[in-house]
C-alpha positions in Angstrom: -180.6 -184.4 144.5 -178.4 -187.4 143.4 -179.7 -188.5 140.2 -177.8 -191.5 139.6 -178.6 -193.1 143.4 -182.5 -192.3 142.0 -181.9 -194.4 139.0 -180.6 -197.1 141.4 -183.7 -196.9 143.5 -185.8 -196.8 140.9 -184.3 -200.0 138.9 -184.7 -202.1 142.4 -188.4 -200.9 142.6 -188.4 -202.0 138.9 -186.1 -205.6 139.5 -188.9 -206.1 143.0 -192.0 -206.0 141.3 -190.8 -207.8 138.5 -189.5 -211.3 140.7 -191.7 -210.6 143.7 -195.3 -208.9 143.3 -197.0 -212.4 141.9 -196.2 -213.3 145.3 -197.7 -210.6 146.9 -200.5 -209.9 144.9 -204.4 -210.5 145.7 -205.6 -213.1 143.6 -209.2 -212.9 142.3 -212.1 -214.9 143.8 -210.4 -215.1 146.9 -208.9 -219.1 147.4 -211.3 -222.0 146.7 -210.0 -223.7 149.5 -208.5 -223.2 152.9 -204.5 -222.9 152.5 -202.0 -225.4 154.1 -200.3 -224.1 157.3 -196.9 -224.6 155.4 -198.5 -222.8 152.9 -199.2 -219.7 154.8 -195.7 -220.0 157.1 -194.5 -219.7 153.0 -197.3 -216.5 151.8 -196.1 -214.5 155.7 -192.2 -215.1 154.5 -192.9 -213.4 150.6 -195.0 -211.0 152.4 -192.2 -209.7 154.9 -188.8 -210.5 153.0 -191.6 -208.1 150.0 -191.9 -205.4 152.6 -188.4 -205.4 154.0 -187.2 -205.3 150.7 -189.5 -202.1 149.6 -188.8 -200.0 153.4 -184.5 -200.4 151.7 -185.3 -199.0 148.2 -188.2 -196.3 149.7 -184.9 -195.3 152.2 -183.2 -195.3 149.2 -185.4 -193.0 147.2 -185.2 -190.3 150.4 -182.0 -190.2 150.5 -181.4 -189.7 146.5 -183.8 -187.0 147.4 -181.8 -185.3 149.8 -178.8 -186.5 148.5 -176.6 -184.0 145.6 -175.4 -185.5 143.1 -171.2 -187.2 142.7 -169.0 -185.0 141.3 -168.0 -186.1 138.2 -165.1 -188.8 137.8 -161.4 -187.8 137.6 -163.0 -184.5 137.4 -161.5 -180.7 139.2 -163.8 -179.9 141.4 -163.9 -176.0 143.3 
């Protein structure tokens, strides 16, 4: 496992959550009025972007788990 890569992926996940989850999270009680086509279009774009970013982070997590740690910089390898 590559701990630095895992840490980086976790930080990306936290940033995605902080910046974008509120855009795709369902509102309690639902909408009282039907959204316009422009609003629906923007919501679909937000959800698509969120999904793609989440997929990239999950891929990074898999690669971090499957990877080997990087050797220390400047160190000699045997």
